ZAMARGU-4260 file (C-alpha; in steps of 0.2 Angstrom, whole numbers, plus 5000, padded with zeros to 4 digits):
<rodrens>
0) 5000/5000/5000 | 5006/5017/4996 | 4999/5032/5006 | 4985/5020/5012 | 4979/5018/4994
5) 4977/5003/4983 | 4991/5001/4970 | 4978/5003/4956 | 4971/5019/4964 | 4988/5026/4965
10) 4991/5022/4946 | 4975/5030/4941 | 4980/5046/4951 | 4997/5046/4943 | 4989/5045/4925
15) 4977/5059/4928 | 4990/5070/4936 | 5001/5067/4922 | 4987/5070/4909 | 4981/5087/4917
20) 4999/5092/4920 | 5003/5089/4901 | 4987/5098/4896 | 4991/5113/4907 | 5010/5113/4902
25) 5006/5123/4886 | 5012/5108/4874 | 4999/5104/4860 | 4986/5093/4868 | 4988/5080/4854
30) 5006/5077/4860 | 5003/5080/4879 | 4991/5065/4879 | 5004/5053/4872 | 5018/5060/4883
35) 5007/5059/4898 | 5005/5040/4894 | 5023/5037/4893 | 5028/5047/4908 | 5014/5039/4919
40) 5019/5022/4914 | 5037/5025/4918 | 5033/5032/4936 | 5021/5017/4939 | 5034/5005/4933
45) 5047/5013/4945 | 5036/5012/4960 | 5031/4994/4956 | 5049/4989/4955 | 5052/4997/4972
50) 5037/4987/4979 | 5026/5002/4983 | 5012/4998/4970 | 5003/4984/4979 | 4985/4979/4974
55) 4973/4970/4986 | 4965/4957/4974 | 4951/4945/4979 | 4959/4928/4984 | 4950/4917/4972
60) 4957/4901/4980 | 4948/4905/4997 | 4933/4895/5003 | 4923/4911/5004 | 4925/4915/4986
65) 4921/4897/4981 | 4906/4897/4991 | 4900/4913/4984 | 4902/4907/4966 | 4894/4890/4970
70) 4879/4900/4977 | 4875/4906/4959 | 4884/4922/4959 | 4893/4926/4942 | 4912/4927/4943
75) 4911/4943/4933 | 4900/4952/4946 | 4911/4948/4961 | 4922/4962/4966 | 4928/4970/4982
80) 4916/4985/4980 | 4901/4973/4981 | 4909/4960/4993 | 4922/4970/5003 | 4923/4956/5016
85) 4930/4943/5004 | 4948/4937/5008 | 4961/4947/4999 | 4979/4943/4993 | 4992/4957/4990
90) 5000/4957/4972 | 5009/4968/4961 | 5000/4979/4949 | 5011/4971/4935 | 5010/4953/4940
95) 5022/4947/4927 | 5033/4963/4928 | 5032/4980/4920 | 5043/4973/4905 | 5030/4961/4900
100) 5017/4974/4902 | 5027/4986/4891 | 5029/4973/4877 | 5011/4969/4878 | 5007/4988/4876
105) 5018/4990/4861 | 5009/4975/4853 | 4992/4982/4857 | 4996/5000/4851 | 5001/4993/4834
110) 4986/4983/4833 | 4974/4997/4838 | 4982/5009/4826 | 4979/4997/4812 | 4961/4994/4817
115) 4956/5012/4821 | 4968/5024/4811 | 4975/5014/4796 | 4965/5000/4790 | 4950/4996/4802
120) 4932/4996/4798 | 4930/5013/4806 | 4942/5022/4795 | 4929/5025/4781 | 4918/5034/4794
125) 4932/5044/4801 | 4936/5050/4783 | 4919/5060/4785 | 4928/5070/4798 | 4940/5077/4785
130) 4926/5080/4773 | 4915/5089/4786 | 4929/5100/4792 | 4933/5105/4774 | 4915/5109/4771
135) 4914/5119/4787 | 4930/5129/4785 | 4926/5133/4766 | 4909/5139/4771 | 4916/5150/4785
140) 4929/5158/4773 | 4916/5161/4760 | 4908/5175/4771 | 4891/5166/4771 | 4889/5169/4790
145) 4891/5188/4787 | 4876/5188/4776 | 4866/5176/4787 | 4869/5187/4802 | 4864/5203/4793
150) 4848/5195/4786 | 4842/5187/4801 | 4845/5203/4811 | 4833/5212/4799 | 4820/5198/4801
155) 4820/5196/4820 | 4827/5213/4826 | 4810/5221/4828 | 4806/5208/4842 | 4811/5210/4860
160) 4828/5202/4861 | 4827/5200/4842 | 4846/5201/4839 | 4849/5188/4852 | 4836/5177/4844
165) 4844/5180/4827 | 4861/5174/4833 | 4853/5158/4839 | 4845/5155/4822 | 4861/5158/4813
170) 4871/5148/4826 | 4859/5133/4822 | 4861/5136/4803 | 4880/5137/4804 | 4880/5121/4815
175) 4871/5112/4801 | 4882/5118/4788 | 4899/5120/4796 | 4899/5112/4813 | 4916/5120/4818
180) 4914/5128/4835 | 4929/5139/4834 | 4925/5146/4817 | 4906/5149/4822 | 4910/5158/4839
185) 4924/5169/4831 | 4913/5174/4816 | 4898/5178/4826 | 4909/5187/4839 | 4917/5198/4826
190) 4900/5202/4817 | 4886/5201/4830 | 4894/5206/4846 | 4898/5224/4841 | 4881/5227/4833
195) 4872/5220/4849 | 4883/5231/4861 | 4880/5246/4849 | 4861/5244/4850 | 4860/5243/4869
200) 4862/5224/4873 | 4871/5220/4890 | 4888/5212/4888 | 4881/5197/4898 | 4867/5192/4886
205) 4877/5196/4871 | 4892/5185/4875 | 4881/5171/4882 | 4870/5169/4867 | 4885/5170/4855
210) 4896/5157/4865 | 4881/5145/4867 | 4874/5146/4850 | 4892/5143/4843 | 4892/5126/4851
215) 4877/5120/4843 | 4888/5112/4830 | 4893/5099/4842 | 4875/5091/4842 | 4866/5097/4827
220) 4871/5085/4812 | 4882/5084/4803 | 4892/5084/4819 | 4910/5079/4821 | 4907/5075/4839
225) 4894/5062/4833 | 4905/5055/4820 | 4919/5052/4832 | 4907/5046/4846 | 4898/5035/4834
230) 4913/5025/4828 | 4917/5021/4846 | 4899/5018/4851 | 4896/5005/4838 | 4911/4995/4844
235) 4907/4997/4862 | 4889/4993/4861 | 4892/4977/4850 | 4906/4971/4862 | 4896/4975/4878
240) 4880/4967/4872 | 4890/4951/4867 | 4898/4951/4884 | 4880/4953/4892 | 4873/4939/4882
245) 4887/4927/4887 | 4884/4932/4906 | 4866/4928/4903 | 4870/4911/4896 | 4864/4915/4878
250) 4874/4911/4863 | 4875/4929/4856 | 4868/4946/4858 | 4856/4943/4843 | 4848/4929/4854
255) 4846/4939/4869 | 4841/4956/4861 | 4830/4949/4847 | 4839/4961/4836 | 4857/4964/4830
260) 4868/4975/4842 | 4872/4988/4829 | 4872/5007/4830 | 4878/5017/4816 | 4883/5035/4813
265) 4869/5038/4801 | 4857/5032/4814 | 4865/5044/4827 | 4863/5059/4815 | 4844/5055/4815
270) 4843/5053/4834 | 4853/5070/4836 | 4841/5080/4825 | 4827/5084/4838 | 4839/5086/4853
275) 4849/5099/4843 | 4833/5109/4838 | 4827/5108/4856 | 4843/5116/4863 | 4842/5130/4850
280) 4824/5133/4854 | 4828/5133/4873 | 4842/5146/4869 | 4830/5157/4859 | 4816/5156/4872
285) 4828/5161/4885 | 4834/5176/4875 | 4816/5181/4871 | 4811/5179/4890 | 4826/5189/4896
290) 4822/5203/4884 | 4804/5203/4891 | 4810/5204/4909 | 4824/5216/4905 | 4819/5227/4890
295) 4833/5239/4893 | 4846/5226/4891 | 4840/5217/4875 | 4829/5230/4866 | 4820/5228/4850
300) 4830/5235/4835 | 4823/5239/4817 | 4837/5236/4805 | 4827/5237/4788 | 4817/5224/4778
305) 4823/5209/4768 | 4810/5211/4754 | 4811/5224/4740 | 4792/5224/4739 | 4781/5226/4755
310) 4768/5213/4757 | 4752/5212/4768 | 4751/5199/4782 | 4737/5190/4773 | 4748/5188/4757
315) 4763/5182/4768 | 4752/5169/4777 | 4744/5163/4761 | 4760/5161/4750 | 4773/5157/4763
320) 4763/5146/4775 | 4746/5142/4768 | 4749/5136/4751 | 4766/5127/4755 | 4757/5117/4770
325) 4743/5112/4758 | 4755/5106/4745 | 4765/5096/4757 | 4751/5089/4767 | 4741/5085/4752
330) 4756/5075/4744 | 4758/5065/4760 | 4739/5062/4761 | 4739/5056/4743 | 4753/5045/4747
335) 4744/5037/4762 | 4729/5034/4751 | 4739/5025/4738 | 4737/5038/4724 | 4755/5042/4725
340) 4768/5028/4727 | 4781/5018/4719 | 4778/5012/4701 | 4792/4999/4700 | 4787/4983/4692
345) 4802/4974/4698 | 4798/4958/4707 | 4809/4944/4715 | 4812/4928/4705 | 4811/4919/4722
350) 4797/4915/4733 | 4796/4924/4750 | 4804/4914/4764 | 4794/4912/4780 | 4795/4923/4795
355) 4804/4916/4810 | 4798/4919/4828 | 4800/4936/4835 | 4812/4929/4848 | 4823/4913/4848
360) 4815/4900/4859 | 4827/4886/4858 | 4839/4892/4872 | 4845/4886/4888 | 4835/4889/4904
365) 4847/4902/4910 | 4845/4912/4894 | 4827/4910/4895 | 4826/4918/4912 | 4836/4932/4905
370) 4826/4935/4890 | 4810/4935/4900 | 4817/4947/4912 | 4822/4958/4897 | 4807/4957/4885
375) 4793/4952/4897 | 4783/4936/4899 | 4770/4941/4886 | 4783/4943/4873 | 4791/4927/4877
380) 4774/4918/4876 | 4770/4926/4860 | 4787/4920/4853 | 4784/4902/4859 | 4767/4902/4851
385) 4774/4909/4834 | 4787/4895/4835 | 4774/4882/4838 | 4764/4887/4823 | 4780/4887/4812
390) 4784/4870/4817 | 4767/4863/4815 | 4767/4870/4797 | 4783/4861/4794 | 4796/4873/4799
395) 4802/4890/4791 | 4798/4890/4773 | 4813/4891/4762 | 4814/4903/4747 | 4813/4894/4730
400) 4815/4900/4712 | 4798/4904/4704 | 4793/4896/4688 | 4790/4907/4672 | 4771/4907/4674
405) 4772/4911/4693 | 4784/4925/4689 | 4772/4932/4676 | 4758/4931/4688 | 4767/4940/4701
410) 4773/4954/4690 | 4755/4956/4683 | 4748/4958/4701 | 4762/4971/4705 | 4757/4981/4689
415) 4739/4981/4694 | 4743/4987/4711 | 4754/5002/4707 | 4750/5020/4711 | 4743/5031/4697
420) 4757/5044/4701 | 4775/5040/4704 | 4783/5046/4720 | 4798/5054/4711 | 4787/5064/4700
425) 4776/5069/4714 | 4791/5075/4725 | 4798/5085/4710 | 4781/5093/4705 | 4778/5098/4723
430) 4795/5106/4724 | 4792/5116/4708 | 4775/5121/4715 | 4783/5128/4731 | 4795/5138/4720
435) 4779/5146/4711 | 4771/5149/4728 | 4786/5158/4735 | 4788/5168/4719 | 4770/5174/4721
440) 4773/5178/4739 | 4789/5188/4737 | 4781/5200/4724 | 4762/5199/4723 | 4762/5214/4711
445) 4773/5206/4698 | 4765/5199/4682 | 4755/5183/4687 | 4755/5176/4670 | 4771/5166/4670
450) 4767/5159/4687 | 4750/5153/4680 | 4758/5145/4665 | 4770/5136/4676 | 4756/5130/4687
455) 4747/5124/4671 | 4762/5114/4666 | 4762/5106/4683 | 4744/5101/4682 | 4747/5095/4664
460) 4762/5084/4670 | 4750/5076/4684 | 4737/5072/4670 | 4750/5065/4659 | 4757/5054/4673
465) 4740/5048/4677 | 4733/5045/4659 | 4748/5041/4648 | 4762/5034/4659 | 4760/5017/4666
470) 4771/5006/4676 | 4777/4997/4660 | 4781/5013/4651 | 4800/5014/4648 | 4810/5028/4655
475) 4814/5035/4638 | 4796/5036/4633 | 4792/5044/4650 | 4805/5058/4647 | 4797/5061/4630
480) 4779/5062/4637 | 4784/5073/4651 | 4796/5085/4642 | 4782/5097/4636 | 4773/5098/4653
485) 4790/5100/4663 | 4796/5113/4650 | 4780/5123/4653 | 4782/5121/4672 | 4800/5127/4671
490) 4795/5143/4662 | 4786/5148/4677 | 4799/5142/4689 | 4813/5152/4681 | 4802/5167/4682
495) 4799/5163/4701 | 4817/5161/4704 | 4821/5178/4697 | 4808/5186/4708 | 4814/5177/4723
500) 4832/5183/4720 | 4825/5200/4724 | 4821/5194/4742 | 4837/5196/4753 | 4831/5182/4765
505) 4828/5169/4751 | 4844/5174/4741 | 4855/5172/4757 | 4847/5157/4765 | 4842/5146/4750
510) 4860/5141/4743 | 4867/5135/4760 | 4850/5128/4764 | 4850/5117/4749 | 4867/5111/4753
515) 4861/5106/4770 | 4846/5097/4764 | 4857/5088/4751 | 4869/5082/4764 | 4857/5079/4779
520) 4843/5072/4768 | 4854/5059/4760 | 4860/5053/4778 | 4844/5055/4787 | 4834/5047/4773
525) 4845/5032/4773 | 4851/5035/4755 | 4869/5034/4759 | 4881/5034/4774 | 4890/5049/4781
530) 4906/5048/4771 | 4899/5050/4753 | 4887/5063/4760 | 4901/5073/4768 | 4911/5072/4751
535) 4895/5079/4743 | 4895/5093/4756 | 4913/5097/4754 | 4911/5098/4735 | 4895/5109/4736
540) 4904/5120/4749 | 4918/5123/4737 | 4906/5127/4722 | 4895/5138/4734 | 4911/5148/4740
545) 4917/5151/4722 | 4899/5156/4717 | 4900/5169/4731 | 4917/5176/4725 | 4912/5177/4707
550) 4896/5187/4712 | 4906/5199/4723 | 4917/5203/4708 | 4902/5205/4696 | 4908/5190/4686
555) 4897/5177/4678 | 4894/5162/4689 | 4886/5152/4674 | 4899/5138/4674 | 4895/5134/4693
560) 4876/5136/4690 | 4877/5124/4675 | 4888/5112/4685 | 4875/5111/4698 | 4862/5107/4685
565) 4873/5094/4678 | 4874/5086/4696 | 4854/5086/4696 | 4854/5078/4679 | 4866/5064/4685
570) 4855/5061/4699 | 4839/5061/4689 | 4846/5050/4675 | 4854/5038/4688 | 4837/5036/4697
575) 4826/5033/4681 | 4838/5023/4669 | 4848/5007/4670 | 4866/5013/4667 | 4873/4996/4668
580) 4881/4995/4651 | 4893/4981/4655 | 4879/4968/4654 | 4872/4959/4639 | 4857/4965/4629
585) 4859/4984/4633 | 4846/4994/4623 | 4848/5011/4614 | 4839/5020/4628 | 4851/5014/4641
590) 4866/5019/4630 | 4859/5037/4627 | 4855/5039/4646 | 4873/5033/4650 | 4881/5046/4638
595) 4870/5059/4645 | 4874/5055/4663 | 4893/5053/4659 | 4893/5070/4650 | 4884/5078/4665
600) 4896/5070/4677 | 4911/5077/4667 | 4904/5094/4666 | 4901/5093/4685 | 4919/5088/4688
605) 4924/5103/4677 | 4914/5114/4687 | 4921/5108/4703 | 4939/5110/4697 | 4934/5128/4690
610) 4928/5132/4708 | 4944/5126/4715 | 4954/5137/4703 | 4943/5152/4708 | 4946/5150/4726
615) 4964/5147/4723 | 4967/5163/4713 | 4958/5172/4727 | 4969/5165/4740 | 4955/5156/4749
620) 4959/5137/4744 | 4976/5137/4751 | 4972/5142/4769 | 4956/5131/4769 | 4966/5116/4764
625) 4980/5121/4777 | 4967/5123/4791 | 4958/5107/4786 | 4974/5097/4787 | 4978/5105/4804
630) 4961/5101/4812 | 4961/5083/4805 | 4979/5080/4810 | 4975/5086/4827 | 4960/5074/4828
635) 4970/5059/4822 | 4985/5063/4833 | 4974/5064/4848 | 4966/5047/4843 | 4984/5039/4843
640) 4989/5048/4859 | 4973/5043/4868 | 4975/5025/4863 | 4992/5025/4871 | 4986/5032/4887
645) 4971/5020/4887 | 4983/5005/4885 | 4993/5012/4900 | 4978/5012/4911 | 4973/4994/4905
650) 4991/4988/4908 | 4990/4990/4927 | 4971/4985/4929 | 4964/5003/4930 | 4951/5000/4917
655) 4945/4984/4925 | 4945/4993/4942 | 4934/5007/4936 | 4922/4996/4928 | 4921/4985/4943
660) 4917/5000/4954 | 4903/5005/4941 | 4896/4988/4941 | 4895/4987/4960 | 4879/4998/4959
665) 4863/4988/4957 | 4853/5002/4949 | 4858/5005/4930 | 4851/5022/4931 | 4863/5027/4945
670) 4878/5021/4936 | 4873/5031/4920 | 4869/5046/4931 | 4886/5045/4939 | 4895/5043/4923
675) 4886/5059/4916 | 4891/5068/4932 | 4909/5063/4930 | 4909/5068/4911 | 4901/5085/4916
680) 4914/5089/4929 | 4928/5083/4917 | 4921/5095/4904 | 4928/5110/4915 | 4946/5105/4912
685) 4946/5093/4897 | 4941/5096/4879 | 4928/5084/4871 | 4941/5075/4861 | 4950/5070/4876
690) 4934/5064/4885 | 4929/5054/4869 | 4945/5045/4867 | 4951/5043/4885 | 4935/5042/4896
695) 4922/5035/4885 | 4932/5019/4881 | 4934/5015/4899 | 4916/5018/4905 | 4908/5012/4888
700) 4908/4994/4892 | 4897/4997/4907 | 4885/5010/4901 | 4883/5002/4884 | 4881/4984/4892
705) 4864/4988/4900 | 4846/4989/4894 | 4847/5008/4888 | 4845/5012/4870 | 4862/5015/4863
710) 4856/5030/4853 | 4849/5038/4868 | 4865/5035/4878 | 4876/5042/4864 | 4866/5058/4862
715) 4865/5061/4881 | 4884/5060/4881 | 4886/5071/4866 | 4875/5085/4874 | 4885/5083/4890
720) 4901/5085/4880 | 4894/5101/4872 | 4894/5108/4889 | 4913/5106/4890 | 4914/5121/4878
725) 4904/5132/4889 | 4910/5128/4907 | 4923/5139/4915 | 4938/5140/4917 | 4943/5130/4901
730) 4928/5131/4890 | 4935/5133/4873 | 4920/5144/4866 | 4924/5156/4880 | 4942/5158/4875
735) 4937/5160/4857 | 4925/5174/4861 | 4937/5182/4873 | 4950/5183/4859 | 4938/5193/4848
740) 4928/5203/4860 | 4931/5222/4862 | 4941/5228/4878 | 4924/5234/4885 | 4919/5216/4887
745) 4928/5208/4902 | 4931/5190/4906 | 4919/5192/4920 | 4905/5197/4908 | 4908/5182/4898
750) 4908/5170/4913 | 4892/5178/4920 | 4883/5178/4903 | 4887/5159/4900 | 4880/5153/4917
755) 4862/5153/4912 | 4866/5144/4896 | 4875/5130/4906 | 4860/5128/4916 | 4849/5127/4900
760) 4861/5113/4895 | 4858/5104/4911 | 4839/5107/4909 | 4840/5100/4891 | 4849/5085/4898
765) 4835/5083/4911 | 4822/5084/4897 | 4830/5071/4886 | 4832/5060/4902 | 4813/5062/4906
770) 4808/5060/4888 | 4820/5049/4879 | 4807/5047/4864 | 4814/5064/4858 | 4830/5055/4854
775) 4822/5039/4847 | 4807/5045/4837 | 4816/5050/4821 | 4826/5034/4819 | 4810/5024/4823
780) 4801/5034/4809 | 4814/5034/4796 | 4816/5017/4788
</rodrens>
């Protein structure tokens, strides 16, 4: 014993003292973490060699231990925390010597680097970090935030606390488009803070709302925190549930849970959407309420209008709310009624296999008890009944190849059941209709004739789809039949686009909004995984930034506009035509579609290269690439250093010691609450990256090994980590803001201003704790 403490406890203290010392030393955090691991291992090894690191372990050869195990207690659940009276035996923290531990650590670090950094399954997901960082920095350097802040201030300024509310809205917008906390806080601190102070806002509310809104990028997808957490959560949840199943006597986690133990980054993006919106809403409500209570500290400010033509309230409600709601709700309703739906005639050439029981019932008695405890007796009885019906019918029906007659009958049945209007056409026509509605709302006094013609084209397209296009109509024939109606509709849409361009709000918000919809829509809709979506976002951000530069210089951005249209053509052709030309029997229609798509692809690539050239010649691309490399390198270097530090903790039993302590609590909720409290406290002194890569792998096997939904657990951790940016004294958002704030704003102002928002964060965590469906409802609704 050393200083009356167990040897493992002393080792943990040494590790954390070295870690905090390294972080506070001024060395780059990425290198301080790895250095802390090496130094702490050397100190522990020296003390162990001197005989000062003695660990009091359970004597597994004692009669008391054997009697406890024979009574039915699992060996995995036996610990000194739960059974402090068991006989103990003194042993070294390195039972085989520190040399063996060092050799094992070197082997482990090589394997872990290969798994998590070089060639593991998570490396593709981690590439999304690079793409999202590039996307965020590009948009930040393109001055889009400047336009957003100016425009939103005009929209919300006349409200009490309107400038503060506009900062929250822009913070949420930038979170979904950039996700870079430092860039968002600095940008809003430079642009919004002087304006708020000049218009009579108190320094506390101004700095608090800017710092808090800037951290929304940590939770609103696409979030780098969720990407990094998700790669860990997937592995931790899978391994923890497998271990839980083994302890319960089941073969695997699938048997125990009745579903695969899988959680993906895309699913976590879906789960984070509503919590992110909730936090932004809480920030805005606080700013509005503060202004009502203290009107002299957050006054209403009129900064002008965003529309070149004044419109009445009735016109605004009709064309910006009424008509869009009718269009969207009507489309959804028609889809539920079966009028809008898939027109695909593709059928499987195999018969459907029979469904298995909802739960596996051919399990051991021990596993049966665990499954009943988890799912309930009713679910178990239902699964037993399902299995009995399946066995009485001869077992699960196997899939067999259908005959030509059966295949023809199946295809005919599918054709007779298809919806009159295709889903793709319905979505496209709804979007075009929204353009026409917004065009009318922006300028009611403009000529309505082009908009009426466009609306007539949309109606004609619907009629053509119902009357002339059937499920057996080829894609080429569909294009020919729909060409005239779409050309008429586009005539009105082009006119509406020109009218909308006169509205500052639409002109500023629409381009980045479309980029956000493209990136998040592809992820949340399950179309693709985060890495290709991040690549799409990075390319779109580069083209958007180049478009902005060309417009600032009054140069024509037609190449970028046509490149964007080329991307849309690629998507539409790829969705509607079979482009697999490397198979036999390719018809002329597919060849034409392939060359159209390939030509559009080449032009889109040309547009992207042209955009890169524009940014390079304006001195934007070089610093963007440099900053992206810097941030990405920091993340991966911290990943490597944290793996080294984790292995040091594992080598002397620290990880096992902490997990035993957590498992000693009977209540799973108590364990999770304790972990959340520890993460919250560590947020005062550690950055989110250190917490993710050092703390979460240690406590993860415990909190992911219970009955909680892994999506809920991960989002709760992410919201908690967001608080680390705000909590004094080491909240990074506070440092960023202090660096750009004027001299009249003191550090005391910033600290006092941020306290209410830290309490809001805690309140947000409490809401998610009490209503976990806020996290799970979107992933449950999205297929």
